[in-house]
Structures are given as structure tokens and as C-alpha cells.
Z-matrix of the N, CA and C atoms (Angstrom, degrees):
N
C 1 1.449
C 2 1.527 1 110.68
N 3 1.384 2 114.71 1 -40.24
C 4 1.467 3 117.37 2 178.80
C 5 1.521 4 111.34 3 -61.98
N 6 1.294 5 117.09 4 -35.74
C 7 1.461 6 121.14 5 -179.43
C 8 1.521 7 110.71 6 -62.34
N 9 1.328 8 117.38 7 -38.97
C 10 1.469 9 120.59 8 178.85
C 11 1.519 10 110.76 9 -65.39
N 12 1.337 11 117.61 10 -40.57
C 13 1.466 12 120.93 11 177.65
C 14 1.522 13 111.31 12 -62.61
N 15 1.345 14 116.39 13 -41.20
C 16 1.462 15 120.06 14 179.41
C 17 1.526 16 111.08 15 -66.26
N 18 1.307 17 117.05 16 -37.97
C 19 1.461 18 120.71 17 179.17
C 20 1.532 19 110.36 18 -66.02
N 21 1.325 20 116.51 19 -42.75
C 22 1.466 21 120.77 20 178.12
C 23 1.524 22 110.54 21 -62.94
N 24 1.330 23 116.77 22 -43.86
C 25 1.468 24 120.65 23 179.36
C 26 1.525 25 110.75 24 -63.01
N 27 1.332 26 117.24 25 -42.61
C 28 1.466 27 120.50 26 179.30
C 29 1.521 28 110.76 27 -64.46
N 30 1.320 29 117.14 28 -40.52
C 31 1.465 30 120.62 29 178.62
C 32 1.522 31 111.01 30 -64.17
N 33 1.328 32 116.49 31 -39.84
C 34 1.468 33 120.18 32 178.87
C 35 1.519 34 110.72 33 -63.96
N 36 1.330 35 117.52 34 -41.33
C 37 1.466 36 120.51 35 -179.73
C 38 1.519 37 112.02 36 -67.34
N 39 1.318 38 117.94 37 -36.08
C 40 1.463 39 119.10 38 -179.34
C 41 1.513 40 112.74 39 -73.90
N 42 1.338 41 117.58 40 -19.85
C 43 1.462 42 119.87 41 -179.56
C 44 1.531 43 112.94 42 -88.05
N 45 1.340 44 117.89 43 -5.81
C 46 1.461 45 121.05 44 179.10
C 47 1.520 46 108.70 45 -71.76
N 48 1.310 47 117.01 46 127.89
C 49 1.455 48 121.39 47 179.72
C 50 1.514 49 110.12 48 -93.67
N 51 1.308 50 115.37 49 155.06
C 52 1.464 51 120.67 50 177.21
C 53 1.523 52 109.14 51 -65.61
N 54 1.332 53 116.26 52 151.03
C 55 1.463 54 121.57 53 177.96
C 56 1.517 55 109.42 54 -64.08
N 57 1.332 56 118.87 55 148.73
C 58 1.457 57 120.81 56 179.02
C 59 1.530 58 110.63 57 -62.93
N 60 1.310 59 115.50 58 151.73
C 61 1.460 60 120.54 59 179.56
C 62 1.526 61 110.32 60 -62.95
N 63 1.318 62 116.02 61 156.84
C 64 1.465 63 120.83 62 178.40
C 65 1.517 64 110.10 63 -63.15
N 66 1.308 65 115.47 64 153.19
C 67 1.456 66 120.49 65 177.53
C 68 1.515 67 109.86 66 -63.73
N 69 1.294 68 116.42 67 163.77
C 70 1.450 69 120.77 68 179.42
C 71 1.508 70 111.06 69 -156.92
N 72 1.324 71 115.39 70 -172.23
C 73 1.459 72 120.98 71 -172.76
C 74 1.523 73 113.34 72 -64.93
N 75 1.327 74 118.85 73 -21.30
C 76 1.465 75 120.66 74 -178.86
C 77 1.524 76 113.01 75 -96.50
N 78 1.330 77 118.12 76 0.85
C 79 1.455 78 121.18 77 178.85
C 80 1.524 79 110.01 78 -78.59
N 81 1.333 80 117.58 79 159.89
C 82 1.467 81 119.33 80 179.15
C 83 1.527 82 111.51 81 -67.63
N 84 1.316 83 115.19 82 148.63
C 85 1.473 84 120.09 83 177.42
C 86 1.524 85 109.72 84 -79.62
N 87 1.336 86 114.94 85 144.00
C 88 1.462 87 121.50 86 171.88
C 89 1.519 88 107.36 87 -127.20
N 90 1.315 89 116.84 88 144.19
C 91 1.465 90 119.96 89 177.67
C 92 1.519 91 108.33 90 -70.00
N 93 1.326 92 116.33 91 128.09
C 94 1.468 93 119.63 92 178.17
C 95 1.526 94 112.41 93 -111.20
N 96 1.334 95 118.99 94 -23.96
C 97 1.476 96 121.59 95 178.87
C 98 1.513 97 111.15 96 -146.41
N 99 1.329 98 114.28 97 152.48
C 100 1.468 99 123.01 98 163.57
C 101 1.519 100 106.79 99 -131.45
N 102 1.320 101 115.59 100 134.13
C 103 1.460 102 121.93 101 178.56
C 104 1.519 103 109.64 102 -119.81
N 105 1.329 104 117.86 103 116.08
C 106 1.464 105 119.89 104 173.06
C 107 1.531 106 109.96 105 -83.05
N 108 1.317 107 116.03 106 164.32
C 109 1.458 108 124.61 107 174.24
C 110 1.532 109 113.73 108 64.15
N 111 1.340 110 115.67 109 35.84
C 112 1.462 111 120.47 110 171.62
C 113 1.518 112 106.30 111 -69.04
N 114 1.343 113 116.09 112 133.97
C 115 1.467 114 118.83 113 -176.93
C 116 1.524 115 110.91 114 -129.83
N 117 1.314 116 114.62 115 143.09
C 118 1.452 117 122.52 116 171.41
C 119 1.519 118 107.07 117 -148.78
N 120 1.323 119 115.52 118 130.84
C 121 1.468 120 120.77 119 -176.60
C 122 1.523 121 113.01 120 -76.84
N 123 1.325 122 116.97 121 -11.19
C 124 1.462 123 119.83 122 -178.78
C 125 1.513 124 112.93 123 84.65
N 126 1.329 125 117.02 124 3.58
C 127 1.468 126 121.24 125 -179.48
C 128 1.525 127 110.90 126 -80.94
N 129 1.325 128 114.97 127 174.07
C 130 1.456 129 121.18 128 177.10
C 131 1.524 130 111.54 129 -80.58
N 132 1.319 131 114.97 130 -178.02
C 133 1.463 132 121.97 131 -178.42
C 134 1.527 133 111.06 132 -54.77
N 135 1.328 134 115.73 133 135.22
C 136 1.453 135 121.21 134 176.33
C 137 1.520 136 115.08 135 74.99
N 138 1.329 137 118.73 136 13.94
C 139 1.468 138 122.38 137 -179.67
C 140 1.523 139 110.18 138 -130.42
N 141 1.333 140 116.75 139 154.25
C 142 1.463 141 121.88 140 173.47
C 143 1.512 142 113.21 141 67.52
N 144 1.329 143 115.89 142 -141.45
C 145 1.455 144 120.62 143 177.34
C 146 1.517 145 108.88 144 -130.01
N 147 1.343 146 115.13 145 154.84
C 148 1.460 147 122.45 146 -178.57
C 149 1.522 148 108.40 147 -144.88
N 150 1.311 149 116.63 148 164.32
C 151 1.460 150 121.06 149 174.59
C 152 1.515 151 108.38 150 -110.86
N 153 1.331 152 115.24 151 130.07
C 154 1.462 153 122.52 152 179.24
C 155 1.529 154 108.60 153 -109.97
N 156 1.325 155 116.52 154 130.89
C 157 1.462 156 123.44 155 176.01
C 158 1.519 157 108.16 156 -111.70
N 159 1.313 158 116.49 157 139.06
C 160 1.453 159 121.80 158 179.30
C 161 1.521 160 108.37 159 -133.12
N 162 1.336 161 116.94 160 127.04
C 163 1.468 162 121.11 161 -177.36
C 164 1.527 163 109.95 162 -132.09
N 165 1.329 164 115.88 163 143.29
C 166 1.464 165 123.66 164 178.35
C 167 1.518 166 109.12 165 -126.01
N 168 1.323 167 115.86 166 136.46
C 169 1.453 168 123.63 167 -179.17
C 170 1.527 169 109.63 168 -101.81
N 171 1.329 170 117.23 169 124.62
C 172 1.466 171 120.26 170 174.53
C 173 1.531 172 110.73 171 -125.42
N 174 1.340 173 116.52 172 33.55
C 175 1.463 174 121.40 173 -176.62
C 176 1.520 175 113.21 174 -81.50
N 177 1.319 176 117.87 175 -21.08
C 178 1.457 177 120.66 176 -175.20
C 179 1.518 178 113.08 177 94.12
N 180 1.338 179 117.31 178 -1.28
C 181 1.462 180 122.08 179 -179.31
C 182 1.526 181 109.06 180 -144.77
N 183 1.334 182 116.17 181 162.49
C 184 1.457 183 119.51 182 173.57
C 185 1.523 184 108.59 183 -67.79
N 186 1.323 185 116.76 184 136.98
C 187 1.456 186 122.98 185 179.77
C 188 1.518 187 109.47 186 -124.54
N 189 1.309 188 115.92 187 169.90
C 190 1.460 189 122.37 188 172.58
C 191 1.517 190 107.24 189 -115.71
N 192 1.325 191 115.82 190 134.44
C 193 1.461 192 120.93 191 179.11
C 194 1.521 193 108.40 192 -121.81
N 195 1.331 194 116.79 193 138.84
C 196 1.471 195 122.19 194 -178.82
C 197 1.525 196 109.28 195 -118.24
N 198 1.324 197 115.23 196 135.43
C 199 1.467 198 122.86 197 175.33
C 200 1.525 199 108.03 198 -114.40
N 201 1.324 200 116.37 199 125.41
C 202 1.461 201 121.28 200 175.09
C 203 1.524 202 106.92 201 -123.04
N 204 1.334 203 116.00 202 116.35
C 205 1.462 204 122.63 203 -179.34
C 206 1.520 205 107.83 204 -109.47
N 207 1.337 206 115.76 205 131.35
C 208 1.463 207 121.36 206 179.47
C 209 1.517 208 110.32 207 -125.47
N 210 1.321 209 115.67 208 146.71
C 211 1.456 210 122.66 209 170.19
C 212 1.538 211 107.25 210 -76.60
N 213 1.315 212 117.65 211 164.88
C 214 1.471 213 120.85 212 -178.07
C 215 1.528 214 112.80 213 -60.95
N 216 1.346 215 118.23 214 -22.25
C 217 1.472 216 120.74 215 177.44
C 218 1.538 217 111.85 216 -87.27
N 219 1.327 218 117.29 217 12.49
C 220 1.477 219 128.01 218 178.49
C 221 1.529 220 114.54 219 77.10
N 222 1.325 221 118.83 220 1.89
C 223 1.461 222 120.99 221 175.81
C 224 1.530 223 109.33 222 -61.76
N 225 1.333 224 116.87 223 129.80
C 226 1.462 225 120.75 224 177.83
C 227 1.524 226 108.93 225 -78.20
N 228 1.331 227 116.00 226 122.79
C 229 1.468 228 122.46 227 -179.74
C 230 1.522 229 111.78 228 -98.92
N 231 1.315 230 117.20 229 -27.22
C 232 1.464 231 122.17 230 177.50
C 233 1.516 232 108.09 231 -153.71
N 234 1.322 233 115.52 232 142.58
C 235 1.461 234 122.52 233 175.55
C 236 1.517 235 105.91 234 -152.58
N 237 1.311 236 116.34 235 95.11
C 238 1.455 237 120.04 236 -173.11
C 239 1.520 238 111.21 237 -142.73
N 240 1.323 239 115.44 238 151.78
C 241 1.463 240 120.95 239 176.16
C 242 1.521 241 109.37 240 -109.51
N 243 1.313 242 113.88 241 154.50
C 244 1.458 243 122.00 242 178.39
C 245 1.522 244 108.43 243 -137.93
N 246 1.341 245 118.20 244 143.44
C 247 1.463 246 119.46 245 171.53
C 248 1.525 247 108.81 246 -75.48
N 249 1.306 248 116.61 247 148.15
C 250 1.460 249 120.72 248 179.26
C 251 1.528 250 107.48 249 -140.21
N 252 1.333 251 116.65 250 109.42
C 253 1.459 252 121.79 251 -177.76
C 254 1.527 253 110.74 252 -78.00
N 255 1.310 254 115.99 253 162.45
C 256 1.466 255 121.93 254 178.54
C 257 1.526 256 110.20 255 -54.95
N 258 1.309 257 117.25 256 128.30
C 259 1.467 258 127.32 257 179.80
C 260 1.528 259 113.85 258 65.91
N 261 1.316 260 117.91 259 9.85
C 262 1.461 261 120.99 260 176.39
C 263 1.528 262 109.44 261 -81.92
N 264 1.328 263 115.44 262 142.26
C 265 1.460 264 121.80 263 171.31
C 266 1.517 265 107.47 264 -110.91
N 267 1.325 266 115.43 265 129.61
C 268 1.457 267 121.36 266 -178.67
C 269 1.516 268 108.54 267 -120.01
N 270 1.335 269 116.30 268 132.04
C 271 1.467 270 122.12 269 179.09
C 272 1.520 271 108.76 270 -113.90
N 273 1.332 272 115.33 271 129.23
C 274 1.461 273 121.83 272 178.58
C 275 1.526 274 107.59 273 -131.73
N 276 1.326 275 116.93 274 158.56
C 277 1.468 276 119.76 275 -177.73
C 278 1.515 277 111.08 276 -147.29
N 279 1.332 278 114.58 277 157.93
C 280 1.467 279 120.51 278 177.36
C 281 1.527 280 110.92 279 -66.41
N 282 1.326 281 118.36 280 -34.66
C 283 1.463 282 123.28 281 164.93
C 284 1.530 283 107.73 282 -155.44
N 285 1.308 284 117.92 283 162.71
C 286 1.468 285 122.50 284 -170.16
C 287 1.522 286 112.91 285 -71.32
N 288 1.322 287 117.45 286 116.83
C 289 1.460 288 120.53 287 172.34
C 290 1.529 289 109.89 288 -86.08
N 291 1.314 290 115.84 289 156.62
C 292 1.465 291 120.34 290 175.98
C 293 1.525 292 108.28 291 -72.24
N 294 1.310 293 117.32 292 140.82
C 295 1.457 294 121.85 293 170.73
C 296 1.521 295 116.61 294 78.82
N 297 1.328 296 119.86 295 5.58
C 298 1.463 297 121.06 296 177.52
C 299 1.524 298 107.84 297 -122.36
N 300 1.334 299 117.23 298 115.37
C 301 1.464 300 118.93 299 178.70
C 302 1.533 301 110.62 300 -69.97
N 303 1.316 302 116.12 301 134.87
C 304 1.462 303 121.67 302 -177.31
C 305 1.520 304 110.87 303 -124.65
N 306 1.319 305 115.34 304 155.68
C 307 1.456 306 121.24 305 170.17
C 308 1.526 307 110.69 306 -90.51
N 309 1.356 308 116.64 307 -35.21
C 310 1.462 309 121.33 308 -176.65
C 311 1.521 310 109.49 309 -146.14
N 312 1.323 311 115.99 310 142.71
C 313 1.460 312 122.48 311 172.58
C 314 1.520 313 107.37 312 -119.23
N 315 1.343 314 116.75 313 127.79
C 316 1.461 315 120.92 314 -176.81
C 317 1.529 316 113.20 315 -84.13
N 318 1.341 317 118.27 316 -25.60
C 319 1.467 318 121.96 317 -176.02
C 320 1.531 319 110.97 318 50.27
N 321 1.322 320 115.36 319 57.62
C 322 1.461 321 122.16 320 -174.83
C 323 1.516 322 114.06 321 -71.80
N 324 1.323 323 117.08 322 -24.16
C 325 1.454 324 118.79 323 -169.48
C 326 1.521 325 108.81 324 80.31
N 327 1.305 326 116.54 325 -166.98
C 328 1.451 327 122.16 326 -174.27
C 329 1.532 328 112.57 327 -60.30
N 330 1.329 329 115.02 328 126.64
C 331 1.474 330 122.76 329 172.82
C 332 1.522 331 105.46 330 -142.33
N 333 1.308 332 116.66 331 93.09
C 334 1.465 333 119.31 332 -172.34
C 335 1.516 334 111.52 333 -144.09
N 336 1.291 335 121.24 334 86.35
C 337 1.466 336 125.92 335 -3.28
C 338 1.518 337 110.58 336 -91.98
N 339 1.321 338 113.56 337 175.36
C 340 1.456 339 121.05 338 176.49
C 341 1.510 340 109.25 339 -141.69
N 342 1.310 341 115.09 340 -168.36
C 343 1.459 342 120.72 341 178.50
C 344 1.523 343 108.89 342 -143.86
N 345 1.316 344 116.03 343 157.17
C 346 1.463 345 120.77 344 177.91
C 347 1.515 346 109.61 345 -131.16
N 348 1.321 347 115.53 346 143.10
C 349 1.463 348 122.43 347 170.49
C 350 1.529 349 105.93 348 -119.96
N 351 1.319 350 115.86 349 135.35
C 352 1.460 351 120.94 350 177.17
C 353 1.527 352 106.92 351 -120.06
N 354 1.322 353 115.35 352 123.64
C 355 1.465 354 121.63 353 177.90
C 356 1.528 355 107.48 354 -120.04
N 357 1.330 356 115.84 355 157.64
C 358 1.459 357 119.76 356 179.91
C 359 1.519 358 109.92 357 -154.11
N 360 1.317 359 115.45 358 166.85
C 361 1.460 360 121.23 359 178.22
C 362 1.526 361 111.77 360 -84.74
N 363 1.325 362 117.37 361 5.12
C 364 1.461 363 122.61 362 175.64
C 365 1.516 364 109.32 363 -150.58
N 366 1.321 365 117.01 364 150.34
C 367 1.461 366 120.76 365 173.74
C 368 1.521 367 111.09 366 -86.06
N 369 1.325 368 117.86 367 -4.43
C 370 1.463 369 122.10 368 -178.75
C 371 1.523 370 111.97 369 -86.45
N 372 1.310 371 115.07 370 48.57
C 373 1.466 372 123.28 371 179.25
C 374 1.522 373 106.83 372 -134.71
N 375 1.318 374 116.51 373 137.10
C 376 1.462 375 120.78 374 175.96
C 377 1.525 376 108.90 375 -116.82
N 378 1.332 377 116.16 376 146.06
C 379 1.465 378 121.38 377 -176.99
C 380 1.524 379 110.93 378 -138.20
N 381 1.318 380 115.13 379 152.22
C 382 1.456 381 122.73 380 172.07
C 383 1.524 382 108.06 381 -130.62
N 384 1.329 383 116.01 382 164.33
C 385 1.468 384 121.11 383 175.69
C 386 1.521 385 108.26 384 -143.65
N 387 1.331 386 115.91 385 141.29
C 388 1.460 387 122.00 386 -179.48
C 389 1.520 388 109.16 387 -141.33
N 390 1.332 389 116.01 388 131.21
C 391 1.464 390 120.26 389 170.96
C 392 1.520 391 105.79 390 -85.48
N 393 1.337 392 116.61 391 124.13
C 394 1.466 393 120.72 392 -174.54
C 395 1.527 394 111.37 393 -121.21
N 396 1.324 395 114.42 394 155.02
C 397 1.452 396 121.77 395 169.86
C 398 1.525 397 105.66 396 -75.76
N 399 1.322 398 117.00 397 105.77
C 400 1.460 399 121.14 398 -173.99
C 401 1.519 400 113.15 399 -68.15
N 402 1.330 401 117.93 400 -17.36
C 403 1.458 402 121.37 401 -179.67
C 404 1.524 403 112.59 402 -85.80
N 405 1.324 404 118.02 403 -12.44
C 406 1.460 405 121.51 404 -176.58
C 407 1.523 406 110.51 405 -85.69
N 408 1.322 407 116.45 406 136.83
C 409 1.461 408 120.34 407 177.94
C 410 1.532 409 111.59 408 -80.61
N 411 1.333 410 117.04 409 -9.76
C 412 1.466 411 121.18 410 173.00
C 413 1.528 412 107.73 411 -112.98
N 414 1.324 413 115.81 412 153.10
C 415 1.464 414 119.13 413 -178.65
C 416 1.518 415 109.18 414 -67.95
N 417 1.310 416 115.92 415 116.65
C 418 1.450 417 123.14 416 -177.41
C 419 1.520 418 106.14 417 -137.44
N 420 1.345 419 116.53 418 102.08
C 421 1.453 420 117.14 419 -175.61
C 422 1.513 421 113.82 420 -164.04
N 423 1.321 422 114.38 421 -167.57
C 424 1.461 423 122.87 422 -177.34
C 425 1.527 424 108.15 423 -127.71
N 426 1.333 425 116.06 424 125.90
C 427 1.461 426 120.50 425 178.25
C 428 1.525 427 110.08 426 -71.32
N 429 1.315 428 115.81 427 139.50
C 430 1.464 429 121.41 428 176.46
C 431 1.525 430 109.26 429 -96.56
N 432 1.303 431 115.47 430 144.76
C 433 1.461 432 121.34 431 178.39
C 434 1.513 433 108.23 432 -89.16
N 435 1.325 434 116.69 433 110.97
C 436 1.453 435 121.23 434 177.59
C 437 1.516 436 110.52 435 -87.85
N 438 1.317 437 115.91 436 146.22
C 439 1.451 438 121.31 437 174.31
C 440 1.519 439 106.83 438 -96.68
N 441 1.339 440 116.01 439 122.03
C 442 1.465 441 120.95 440 -177.23
C 443 1.526 442 110.28 441 -86.76
N 444 1.327 443 116.04 442 130.28
C 445 1.456 444 123.22 443 172.11
C 446 1.519 445 106.32 444 -111.89
N 447 1.291 446 118.33 445 152.27
C 448 1.462 447 122.58 446 175.59
C 449 1.522 448 112.23 447 48.49
N 450 1.336 449 118.75 448 65.39
C 451 1.459 450 120.93 449 -177.21
C 452 1.524 451 112.41 450 -62.72
N 453 1.315 452 115.09 451 154.24
C 454 1.458 453 120.56 452 175.57
C 455 1.525 454 108.26 453 -64.36
N 456 1.325 455 118.15 454 139.50
C 457 1.476 456 119.80 455 -178.89
C 458 1.526 457 111.58 456 -55.66
N 459 1.318 458 115.65 457 131.73
C 460 1.469 459 120.95 458 177.52
C 461 1.512 460 114.58 459 78.42
N 462 1.332 461 118.37 460 8.21
C 463 1.465 462 120.25 461 -178.28
C 464 1.520 463 110.05 462 -104.12
N 465 1.329 464 113.87 463 163.44
C 466 1.451 465 120.82 464 175.38
C 467 1.514 466 107.80 465 -143.17
N 468 1.340 467 117.04 466 122.04
C 469 1.474 468 120.53 467 179.71
C 470 1.496 469 110.13 468 -115.96
């Protein structure tokens, strides 16, 4: 009887498949966040208010992240992808605020209010968004509450 149990256990172990490879830049995008109340005053760099998004990749591979910013009337103001390397943090904004280093500025123009969708080739990315006083040399703003879609396995936000 013990021999039959060992044979069954061995058969079960041999049928286990390897875990799928990590996501990467060629994988399909999935929406990971939506942020309501994205705001931009439509002013130039260092003036008015802007929304800053910050995302970090912990997937173990280079990923692609997409930002889609819409005005409240659904007009698309920005739709762009960015590469995001493992453990890299990338900061992007609707327009350049003073005192905050950015990787990309979208120059969306007026979005008061608007919305943002963030998609990526992996769910192993976390993002935040903050509406900031773009004229202030220190970070002075209000954090936006993002709705998480497709959470990273084993995570809780």
C-alpha cells in the first residue's frame, strides 16, 4: 500500500509545471490604477497646479507602463508609454512643477477635473498620484486616492 502512495506522490510531482515567466515589455497591458480628480491648471512650468504620478516596478524585469489622462468631458490629453526597469521609480506630471524632478512632462493643458488610467505589462508595479502647487519649490499638495485593478499577487493596498 505504501508503494502505491509513493507512486502517486511521484506522479504528482512530475506533473507540476514550472511557473510562467515574469511579465515583460512585450506582454499585454492590463489596467492597474484609475485616479479620479486629476487636476491641471493649464499653466506653464512652475505655475498653477499639476498632478504628479510616481510608479515603481518590482517585477524583476523591464516593464512598459502607460499613462492615459482625460479631461472630464472624456477628451484624451495624454496617452503615452514609458519603459520602467526593475526597482526603478519614474515620476511624470501633467506639467512641470517647480522643485520636483520628473522623468516626463505631458503638458496636458487644462484638466480640471480629469481622470487618469495607468496600465502596465505587469501587476507588480505600484503608483501614487498627488495634485501639487506647481509654483512651490517644496512639495505642497494633496494625495489622490487611486483605485487598484489587478492587484499584485499576495499584496494588499
